MARBA-3410 file (N, C-alpha, C, O; in Angstrom, 1 decimal):
194
88.6,64.4,77.1,90.0,64.6,77.3,90.4,66.1,76.9,91.1,66.8,77.7 ~ 89.8,66.5,75.8,90.1,67.9,75.4,89.5,68.9,76.3,90.2,69.9,76.6 ~ 88.3,68.6,76.9,87.7,69.6,77.8,88.5,69.6,79.1,88.6,70.7,79.8 ~ 89.1,68.5,79.5,89.9,68.4,80.8,91.1,69.3,80.6,91.5,70.1,81.5 ~ 91.7,69.2,79.4,92.9,70.0,79.1,92.6,71.5,79.1,93.3,72.3,79.6
91.4,71.8,78.5,91.0,73.2,78.5,90.7,73.8,79.9,91.1,74.9,80.2 ~ 90.1,73.0,80.7,89.8,73.4,82.1,91.1,73.6,82.9,91.3,74.6,83.6 ~ 92.1,72.7,82.7,93.4,72.8,83.4,94.1,74.1,82.9,94.7,74.8,83.7 ~ 94.0,74.3,81.6,94.7,75.5,81.0,94.1,76.8,81.6,94.8,77.8,81.9 ~ 92.8,76.8,81.7,92.1,78.0,82.2,92.5,78.2,83.7,92.8,79.4,84.1
92.5,77.2,84.5,93.0,77.3,85.9,94.4,77.8,86.0,94.7,78.7,86.8 ~ 95.3,77.3,85.1,96.7,77.7,85.1,96.8,79.2,84.7,97.5,80.0,85.4 ~ 96.0,79.7,83.7,96.1,81.1,83.3,95.5,82.0,84.4,96.0,83.1,84.7 ~ 94.4,81.5,85.0,93.8,82.3,86.1,94.8,82.4,87.3,94.9,83.5,87.9 ~ 95.5,81.4,87.6,96.5,81.4,88.6,97.6,82.4,88.3,98.1,83.1,89.2
98.1,82.4,87.1,99.1,83.3,86.6,98.6,84.8,86.8,99.4,85.6,87.2 ~ 97.4,85.0,86.4,96.9,86.4,86.5,96.8,86.8,88.0,97.2,87.9,88.3 ~ 96.4,85.9,88.9,96.3,86.2,90.3,97.7,86.5,90.9,97.9,87.4,91.7 ~ 98.7,85.7,90.4,100.0,85.8,90.8,100.6,87.2,90.4,101.3,87.9,91.1 ~ 100.2,87.6,89.2,100.6,88.9,88.7,100.1,90.0,89.5,100.8,91.0,89.8
98.8,89.9,89.9,98.2,91.0,90.8,98.9,91.0,92.1,99.2,92.1,92.6 ~ 99.3,89.8,92.7,100.0,89.8,94.0,101.4,90.5,93.8,101.8,91.2,94.7 ~ 102.0,90.2,92.7,103.4,90.8,92.6,103.2,92.3,92.4,104.1,93.1,92.8 ~ 102.2,92.8,91.7,102.0,94.2,91.6,101.7,94.9,92.9,102.1,95.9,93.2 ~ 100.9,94.2,93.7,100.6,94.6,95.1,101.8,94.7,95.9,102.1,95.7,96.6
102.7,93.7,95.8,103.9,93.7,96.5,104.8,94.8,96.1,105.5,95.5,96.9 ~ 104.9,95.1,94.8,105.7,96.3,94.3,105.2,97.6,94.9,105.9,98.4,95.3 ~ 103.8,97.7,94.9,103.2,98.9,95.4,103.5,99.1,96.9,103.8,100.2,97.3 ~ 103.4,98.0,97.6,103.7,98.1,99.1,105.2,98.4,99.3,105.5,99.2,100.2 ~ 106.1,97.9,98.5,107.5,98.2,98.6,107.7,99.7,98.4,108.5,100.3,99.1
107.1,100.2,97.4,107.2,101.7,97.1,106.7,102.5,98.2,107.3,103.5,98.6 ~ 105.6,102.1,98.9,105.1,102.8,100.0,106.1,102.7,101.2,106.3,103.7,101.9 ~ 106.7,101.6,101.4,107.6,101.4,102.5,108.8,102.3,102.3,109.4,102.8,103.3 ~ 109.2,102.5,101.1,110.3,103.4,100.8,110.0,104.9,101.1,110.9,105.7,101.4 ~ 108.7,105.2,101.2,108.3,106.6,101.5,108.3,106.9,103.0,108.1,108.0,103.3
108.4,105.9,103.8,108.3,106.1,105.2,109.6,106.8,105.7,110.6,106.8,105.0 ~ 109.4,107.6,106.7,110.5,108.4,107.2,111.3,107.7,108.3,110.8,106.8,108.9 ~ 112.5,108.1,108.4,113.4,107.5,109.5,113.5,108.5,110.6,113.1,109.7,110.4 ~ 114.0,108.1,111.7,114.1,108.9,112.9,114.9,110.2,112.6,114.5,111.3,113.1 ~ 115.9,110.2,111.8,116.7,111.4,111.5,116.0,112.4,110.6,116.4,113.5,110.5
114.9,111.9,110.0,114.1,112.8,109.1,113.1,113.7,109.8,112.6,114.7,109.3 ~ 112.8,113.4,111.1,111.8,114.0,111.8,112.3,115.1,112.7,112.9,114.8,113.8 ~ 112.2,116.3,112.3,112.6,117.5,113.1,111.2,118.2,113.3,110.5,118.4,112.4 ~ 111.0,118.7,114.5,109.7,119.4,114.8,109.7,120.7,114.1,108.7,121.1,113.6 ~ 110.8,121.4,114.1,110.9,122.8,113.5,112.0,122.9,112.6,113.1,122.2,112.8
111.9,123.6,111.5,113.1,123.9,110.6,114.1,124.8,111.4,115.3,124.5,111.4 ~ 113.5,125.8,112.1,114.3,126.6,112.9,113.7,126.6,114.3,112.7,127.3,114.5 ~ 114.2,125.8,115.2,113.6,125.6,116.5,113.6,127.0,117.3,114.5,127.8,117.2 ~ 112.5,127.2,118.1,112.5,128.4,119.0,113.6,128.4,119.9,114.3,127.3,120.2 ~ 113.9,129.5,120.5,115.0,129.6,121.5,114.7,128.7,122.7,113.6,128.5,123.1
115.7,128.1,123.2,115.7,127.1,124.3,114.8,125.9,124.0,114.4,125.2,125.0 ~ 114.6,125.6,122.7,113.9,124.3,122.4,114.9,123.2,122.2,115.6,123.2,121.2 ~ 115.0,122.3,123.1,115.9,121.2,123.0,115.2,120.0,122.4,114.0,119.9,122.4 ~ 116.0,119.0,121.9,115.5,117.8,121.3,114.6,118.0,120.1,113.6,117.3,119.9 ~ 114.9,119.0,119.2,114.2,119.3,118.0,114.1,118.1,117.1,113.0,117.8,116.5
115.2,117.4,116.9,115.2,116.3,115.9,115.4,114.9,116.6,115.9,114.0,116.0 ~ 115.0,114.9,117.9,115.2,113.6,118.7,113.9,113.0,119.0,113.3,113.2,120.1 ~ 113.3,112.3,118.0,112.0,111.7,118.2,112.0,110.6,119.3,111.0,110.4,120.0 ~ 113.2,110.0,119.6,113.3,109.0,120.7,113.0,109.7,122.0,112.4,109.1,122.9 ~ 113.5,110.9,122.2,113.3,111.6,123.4,111.8,111.8,123.7,111.3,111.6,124.8
111.1,112.3,122.6,109.7,112.5,122.8,108.9,111.2,123.0,107.9,111.2,123.8 ~ 109.3,110.1,122.3,108.6,108.9,122.6,108.9,108.4,124.0,108.0,107.9,124.7 ~ 110.1,108.6,124.5,110.4,108.2,125.9,109.6,109.1,126.9,109.2,108.6,127.9 ~ 109.3,110.3,126.6,108.5,111.2,127.4,107.1,110.7,127.4,106.4,110.7,128.5 ~ 106.6,110.2,126.3,105.2,109.6,126.2,105.1,108.4,127.0,104.2,108.2,127.8
106.1,107.5,126.9,106.2,106.3,127.7,106.2,106.6,129.2,105.5,106.0,130.0 ~ 107.1,107.5,129.6,107.1,107.9,131.0,105.8,108.5,131.5,105.4,108.2,132.6 ~ 105.2,109.3,130.6,103.9,109.9,131.0,102.8,108.8,131.2,102.0,108.9,132.1 ~ 102.8,107.8,130.4,101.8,106.7,130.5,102.0,105.9,131.8,101.1,105.2,132.2 ~ 103.2,105.9,132.4,103.5,105.2,133.6,103.2,106.0,134.8,103.3,105.4,135.9
102.7,107.2,134.7,102.4,108.0,135.9,100.9,108.2,136.0,100.2,108.1,135.0 ~ 100.4,108.5,137.2,99.0,108.8,137.3,98.7,110.2,136.8,99.6,111.0,136.6 ~ 97.4,110.5,136.7,97.1,111.8,136.2,97.5,112.9,137.2,98.0,113.9,136.8 ~ 97.4,112.6,138.5,97.8,113.6,139.5,99.3,113.9,139.5,99.7,115.0,139.6 ~ 100.1,112.9,139.2,101.5,113.1,139.1,101.8,113.9,137.9,102.6,114.9,137.9
101.2,113.6,136.8,101.4,114.4,135.5,100.9,115.8,135.7,101.5,116.7,135.2 ~ 99.7,116.0,136.3,99.2,117.3,136.5,100.1,118.2,137.3,100.3,119.4,137.0 ~ 100.6,117.6,138.4,101.5,118.5,139.2,102.8,118.9,138.4,103.3,120.0,138.6 ~ 103.3,118.0,137.6,104.4,118.3,136.7,104.0,119.4,135.7,104.8,120.3,135.5 ~ 102.8,119.2,135.1,102.4,120.2,134.1,102.2,121.6,134.7,102.5,122.6,134.0
101.8,121.7,135.9,101.6,123.0,136.6,102.9,123.8,136.7,102.9,125.0,136.9 ~ 104.0,123.0,136.7,105.3,123.7,136.8,105.8,124.2,135.4,106.8,124.9,135.4 ~ 105.1,123.9,134.3,105.6,124.3,133.0,105.2,125.7,132.7,104.3,126.3,133.3 ~ 106.0,126.3,131.8,105.6,127.6,131.3,105.0,127.5,129.9,104.6,126.4,129.5 ~ 104.8,128.6,129.2,104.1,128.6,127.9,105.1,128.5,126.8,104.7,128.9,125.6
106.3,128.0,127.0,107.2,127.8,125.9,106.8,126.7,125.0,106.1,125.8,125.4 ~ 107.2,126.7,123.7,106.9,125.6,122.8,107.3,124.3,123.3,106.6,123.3,123.1 ~ 108.5,124.2,124.0,108.9,122.9,124.6,107.9,122.4,125.6,107.6,121.2,125.5 ~ 107.5,123.3,126.5,106.5,122.8,127.5,105.1,122.6,127.0,104.4,121.8,127.5 ~ 104.7,123.3,125.9,103.4,123.1,125.3,103.4,121.7,124.7,102.5,120.9,124.9
104.5,121.3,124.0,104.6,119.9,123.5,104.6,118.9,124.6,104.0,117.9,124.5 ~ 105.4,119.2,125.6,105.5,118.2,126.7,104.1,118.1,127.4,103.7,117.0,127.9 ~ 103.4,119.2,127.6,102.1,119.2,128.2,101.1,118.3,127.4,100.4,117.5,127.9 ~ 101.2,118.5,126.1,100.4,117.7,125.2,100.7,116.2,125.4,99.8,115.4,125.5 ~ 102.0,115.8,125.4,102.3,114.4,125.6,101.8,113.9,127.0,101.4,112.8,127.1
101.9,114.8,128.0,101.5,114.4,129.3,100.0,114.2,129.4,99.5,113.6,130.4 ~ 99.2,114.8,128.5,97.8,114.7,128.5,97.3,113.5,127.6,96.1,113.3,127.5 ~ 98.2,112.8,126.9,97.7,111.8,126.0,97.2,110.5,126.7,96.2,109.9,126.2 ~ 97.7,110.1,127.9,97.1,108.9,128.5,95.6,109.0,128.8,95.1,110.1,129.0 ~ 94.9,107.9,128.8,93.5,107.9,128.9,92.9,108.5,130.1,91.7,108.9,130.1
93.6,108.5,131.2,93.0,109.0,132.5,93.0,110.5,132.6,92.6,111.0,133.7 ~ 93.4,111.2,131.6,93.4,112.7,131.6,92.0,113.2,131.5,91.3,112.8,130.6 ~ 91.6,114.1,132.3,90.2,114.7,132.2,90.1,115.5,130.9,91.0,116.0,130.3 ~ 88.9,115.5,130.5,88.5,116.1,129.2,89.0,117.6,129.0,89.7,117.9,128.0 ~ 88.8,118.4,130.0,89.1,119.8,129.9,90.7,120.0,129.8,91.1,120.8,129.0
91.4,119.2,130.5,92.9,119.3,130.4,93.4,118.8,129.1,94.3,119.4,128.5 ~ 92.8,117.7,128.6,93.1,117.2,127.3,92.8,118.2,126.2,93.6,118.5,125.3 ~ 91.7,118.8,126.3,91.3,119.8,125.3,92.2,121.1,125.3,92.6,121.6,124.3 ~ 92.5,121.5,126.5,93.4,122.7,126.7,94.7,122.4,126.0,95.3,123.3,125.3 ~ 95.3,121.3,126.3,96.6,120.9,125.7,96.5,120.8,124.2,97.4,121.2,123.5
95.4,120.2,123.7,95.2,120.0,122.2,95.1,121.4,121.5,95.7,121.6,120.5 ~ 94.4,122.3,122.1,94.2,123.6,121.5,95.6,124.4,121.5,95.9,125.0,120.5 ~ 96.3,124.2,122.6,97.7,124.9,122.6,98.6,124.3,121.6,99.3,125.0,120.9 ~ 98.5,123.0,121.4,99.4,122.3,120.4,98.9,122.7,119.0,99.8,122.9,118.1 ~ 97.6,122.8,118.8,97.1,123.2,117.5,97.7,124.6,117.0,98.0,124.8,115.9
97.8,125.5,118.0,98.4,126.8,117.7,99.9,126.7,117.3,100.4,127.3,116.4 ~ 100.6,125.8,118.1,102.0,125.6,117.8,102.3,124.8,116.6,103.3,125.0,115.9 ~ 101.3,123.9,116.2,101.6,123.0,115.1,101.7,123.7,113.7,102.3,123.2,112.8 ~ 101.2,124.9,113.6,101.4,125.7,112.4,102.9,125.9,112.1,103.2,126.1,110.9 ~ 103.7,125.9,113.1,105.1,126.2,112.9,106.0,124.9,112.8,107.2,124.9,112.6
105.3,123.7,112.9,106.0,122.5,112.7,106.4,122.2,111.3,105.8,122.8,110.4 ~ 107.4,121.4,111.1,107.7,120.9,109.7,106.5,120.1,109.2,105.8,119.5,110.1 ~ 106.3,120.0,107.9,105.2,119.2,107.5,105.2,117.7,107.9,104.2,117.1,108.3 ~ 106.4,117.1,107.9,106.5,115.7,108.3,106.2,115.6,109.8,105.6,114.6,110.2 ~ 106.7,116.5,110.6,106.4,116.5,112.1,105.0,116.6,112.3,104.4,115.9,113.2
104.3,117.5,111.6,102.9,117.7,111.8,102.1,116.4,111.4,101.2,116.0,112.1 ~ 102.5,115.8,110.3,101.9,114.6,109.9,102.1,113.4,110.9,101.2,112.7,111.2 ~ 103.3,113.3,111.4,103.6,112.2,112.4,102.8,112.4,113.6,102.2,111.5,114.1 ~ 102.8,113.6,114.2,102.0,113.9,115.4,100.5,113.6,115.2,99.9,113.0,116.0 ~ 100.0,114.1,114.0,98.6,113.9,113.7,98.3,112.4,113.6,97.3,111.9,114.1
99.2,111.6,113.0,99.0,110.2,112.7,99.1,109.4,114.0,98.3,108.5,114.3 ~ 100.2,109.7,114.8,100.5,108.9,115.9,99.6,109.2,117.1,99.1,108.3,117.8 ~ 99.3,110.5,117.3,98.6,110.9,118.6,97.4,111.7,118.3,96.4,111.5,119.0 ~ 97.4,112.6,117.3,96.3,113.6,117.2,95.0,113.0,116.9,94.0,113.3,117.5 ~ 94.9,112.0,115.9,93.7,111.4,115.5,93.0,110.7,116.7,91.9,110.8,117.0
93.8,109.9,117.4,93.3,109.2,118.6,92.9,110.1,119.7,91.9,109.9,120.3 ~ 93.7,111.1,119.9,93.4,112.1,121.0,92.0,112.8,120.6,91.2,113.0,121.5 ~ 91.9,113.2,119.4,90.7,113.9,119.0,89.5,112.9,119.1,88.4,113.3,119.6 ~ 89.7,111.7,118.7,88.6,110.7,118.8,88.2,110.5,120.3,87.0,110.4,120.6 ~ 89.2,110.4,121.1,88.9,110.2,122.6,88.1,111.4,123.1,87.2,111.2,123.9
88.5,112.6,122.7,87.8,113.8,123.2,86.3,113.8,122.7,85.4,114.2,123.4 ~ 86.2,113.4,121.4,84.8,113.3,120.9,84.0,112.3,121.6,82.8,112.6,121.9 ~ 84.5,111.2,122.0,83.8,110.2,122.7,83.5,110.7,124.1,82.4,110.5,124.6 ~ 84.4,111.4,124.8,84.2,111.9,126.1,83.1,113.0,126.0,82.2,113.1,126.9 ~ 83.1,113.8,125.0,82.1,114.9,124.8,80.8,114.3,124.6,79.8,114.7,125.2
80.7,113.2,123.8,79.4,112.5,123.6,78.9,111.9,124.9,77.7,111.9,125.1 ~ 79.8,111.4,125.6,79.4,110.8,126.9,78.8,111.8,127.9,77.9,111.5,128.5 ~ 79.4,113.0,127.9,78.9,114.1,128.7,77.5,114.5,128.3,76.6,114.7,129.1 ~ 77.3,114.6,127.0,76.0,114.9,126.4,75.0,113.9,126.8,73.9,114.2,127.2 ~ 75.4,112.6,126.7,74.5,111.5,127.0,74.2,111.5,128.5,73.0,111.2,128.9
75.1,111.8,129.3,74.9,111.9,130.8,73.9,113.0,131.1,73.0,112.8,131.9 ~ 74.1,114.1,130.5,73.1,115.2,130.7,71.7,114.9,130.2,70.8,115.2,130.9 ~ 71.7,114.2,129.1,70.4,113.8,128.5,69.7,112.8,129.5,68.5,112.9,129.7 ~ 70.5,111.8,130.0,70.0,110.8,130.9,69.5,111.5,132.2,68.5,111.1,132.7 ~ 70.3,112.5,132.7,69.9,113.2,133.9,68.6,113.9,133.7,67.7,113.9,134.5
68.5,114.6,132.5,67.2,115.3,132.2,66.0,114.4,132.1,65.0,114.7,132.6 ~ 66.3,113.3,131.4,65.2,112.3,131.3,64.8,111.7,132.7,63.6,111.5,132.9 ~ 65.8,111.4,133.5,65.5,110.9,134.8,64.7,111.9,135.6,63.8,111.5,136.4 ~ 65.0,113.2,135.5,64.2,114.2,136.2,62.8,114.3,135.7,61.9,114.4,136.4 ~ 62.6,114.1,134.3,61.3,114.1,133.7,60.5,112.9,134.2,59.3,113.0,134.5
61.2,111.8,134.3,60.5,110.6,134.8,60.1,110.8,136.2,59.0,110.4,136.6 ~ 60.9,111.4,137.1,60.5,111.7,138.5,59.3,112.6,138.5,58.3,112.3,139.3 ~ 59.2,113.6,137.7,58.1,114.5,137.6,56.9,113.7,137.2,55.8,113.9,137.7 ~ 57.0,112.9,136.1,55.9,112.1,135.6,55.4,111.1,136.7,54.2,110.9,136.8 ~ 56.3,110.5,137.4,55.9,109.6,138.5,55.1,110.3,139.5,54.1,109.8,140.0
55.5,111.5,139.9,54.8,112.3,140.9,53.4,112.7,140.4,52.4,112.6,141.1 ~ 53.3,113.1,139.1,52.0,113.4,138.5,51.1,112.2,138.5,49.9,112.3,138.7 ~ 51.7,111.0,138.2,51.0,109.8,138.1,50.4,109.4,139.5,49.2,109.0,139.6 ~ 51.2,109.7,140.6,50.7,109.4,141.9,49.5,110.4,142.2,48.5,110.0,142.8 ~ 49.7,111.7,141.9,48.7,112.7,142.1,47.4,112.3,141.3,46.3,112.3,141.9
47.5,111.9,140.1,46.4,111.5,139.3,45.7,110.3,139.8,44.5,110.2,139.9 ~ 46.5,109.3,140.3,46.0,108.1,140.9,45.1,108.4,142.1,44.1,107.9,142.3 ~ 45.7,109.3,142.9,44.9,109.8,144.1,43.6,110.5,143.8,42.6,110.2,144.4 ~ 43.7,111.3,142.8,42.4,112.0,142.3,41.4,111.0,141.8,40.2,111.1,142.0 ~ 41.9,110.0,141.0,41.0,109.0,140.4,40.4,108.2,141.6,39.2,107.9,141.5
41.2,107.8,142.6,40.6,107.1,143.7,39.6,107.9,144.4,38.5,107.4,144.9 ~ 39.8,109.2,144.6,38.9,110.1,145.2,37.6,110.2,144.4,36.5,110.1,145.0 ~ 37.7,110.3,143.1,36.6,110.4,142.2,35.8,109.1,142.3,34.5,109.1,142.2 ~ 36.5,107.9,142.3,35.8,106.6,142.4,35.0,106.5,143.7,33.9,106.0,143.8 ~ 35.6,107.0,144.8,34.9,107.0,146.1,33.6,107.9,146.1,32.6,107.5,146.6
33.8,109.1,145.4,32.6,110.0,145.3,31.6,109.3,144.5,30.4,109.4,144.8 ~ 32.0,108.7,143.4,31.0,108.0,142.5,30.3,106.8,143.3,29.1,106.6,143.1 ~ 31.1,106.1,144.0,30.5,105.0,144.8,29.5,105.5,145.8,28.5,104.9,146.1 ~ 29.9,106.6,146.5,29.0,107.2,147.4,27.7,107.7,146.8,26.6,107.5,147.3 ~ 27.8,108.3,145.6,26.6,108.8,144.8,25.8,107.6,144.4,24.6,107.7,144.4
26.4,106.5,144.0,25.7,105.3,143.6,24.9,104.7,144.8,23.8,104.3,144.6 ~ 25.6,104.7,145.9,24.9,104.2,147.1,23.7,105.0,147.5,22.7,104.5,147.8 ~ 23.8,106.3,147.4,22.7,107.2,147.7,21.6,107.1,146.7,20.4,107.1,147.1 ~ 22.0,106.9,145.4,21.0,106.7,144.4,20.2,105.4,144.6,19.0,105.4,144.4 ~ 20.9,104.3,145.0,20.2,103.1,145.3,19.3,103.2,146.5,18.2,102.7,146.5
19.8,103.9,147.5,19.0,104.0,148.7,17.7,104.8,148.5,16.7,104.6,149.2 ~ 17.8,105.8,147.7,16.6,106.6,147.4,15.6,105.9,146.5,14.4,106.2,146.5 ~ 16.1,105.0,145.7,15.2,104.2,144.8,14.5,103.2,145.6,13.4,102.7,145.1 ~ 14.9,102.8,146.7,14.2,101.7,147.5,13.2,102.2,148.3,12.5,101.5,149.0
END
């Protein structure tokens, strides 16, 4: 009886301790949630460049991203070609190159242009862009780059295999010729011995 009570008390205390950890975790998550930014907190620049519209309008930029994802690469590319080198168009070009069907070179060019511009972003804008799009975009470019390297490696190996196959055919032909010569010499040797 006494041991049953002790076991029950231990389970109760262990449950209280786990509940305490869960409430601490919940408090920590609540504190993190309070640190998240709202739409009105995100301005791209403290002092936006001349003719830069929608500086603090993240909904505008998200809508541009959504609109870009609904267009083909050819449609986006023709739009990008009409852009100038202004900060507004650099950011818009970057957004237009985020969808997956964008070729590597165009994606890289837009990323490099944005990286130069990002130095003048507000810290929160730089963090949001890096978190929402930058990391995935960089990862996509790394995968595409690795794919190109693998394709080149496979092509080089395929060419080596073709060369080796031709050498194998040549060697096989030489071996067959040597076997015929050997057979002829063996026949002559037998005929002279008789």
